[in-house]
N, C-alpha and C positions, 0 to 999 in steps of 0.2 A: 501496501496501500503505498510506501514513500515515495514510488516512482510515481503516482498519479499525482502523491501531493505537491509535488514539486515541478509537475507542470504547470503552466499562466492558464488561472481561472477563466483566461477569457476564451480560450483557444478549448476548453473543457465544455464548458456554456454553448460556444461553435456548435463546436463536433454533439453535442447532445440535441441541439432545437436548428439547424441550420442544414438544408437538405446538400447546399450545393458542397459545404465541406464535409459532410457527410458519405458526399458522393468522390469526392476527390479520394478521400482518406482511405476508403473503396480500392477504387482505381488504385492508389499506389501498392496499397495489403494484396491485390488480385499478382499486380507484375513480380511482389515478390515472393508469394507462392510459385509461381512460374517459374521462376530462377532456382528459388528452393528445388524443384523438380528438376530441374534440370542438373543442378549442382551437385543432388546427394547421388545420384549411381559413381558417379567422376569421382568423387572423394573418398566414401566411403568403400567403394567394389572395390579396387583394386589392395585399399590396405588392411582389410578384415578380415577377417573368416567367416564372414556373412550370406548364408545361403540366397541363395539366387529366389524362395519363397518370401525368407525377409525383407528380401532387399522389394521383392511385389508387394505385399502387406504396407511397407513403409510407403511406397508413391501409390499406391491408394491412397493411404488415407491425407498422404501430400495435395494428392487430385480433389479429395471430400473436400480439404479446409480450400479450397481453391475455388472450386464448384460457391461452397458456404457464402464465401467473399464475395464472388462476385454474383447471388443472387442477392446478396446486402448491396450491391452499387446498382442493382434495377429497382431494388426499393427505393434507395434513397433520392433516385435520378425519377422517379415514378410521382413518389409525393411533394418531390419538389415540381412537378412539369418540366422538366429539364431535355434535354435532349435523348435522346434512344443510348440504351448503354453502346460503348465501342463493340466493337470487332474486333475478336482476339484472332489472329492468323494463325490457326493452328491446323485448317482443315483445311485440304486443297477442294474448291469447284473445283465438278464436273464439266 
């Protein structure tokens, strides 16, 4: 809880009540989760005895965190009546 007490109170208020601030926060965190999904196998696979199943479970849980964050981004943008969520360039359009 000490971390939250050190944050500026105005930022916390904006994060709680302003849809644009919430959307920006969730967008940044979505990118953080995507980066974590990519970096995790590169960092942990060669240097440990982690089995492939454990790595797969980790990757699925990281993707679930990303999906939750992206859903929160969509909800905050919908409540603020701002633009649609940005598309994440993961899928290849046919």
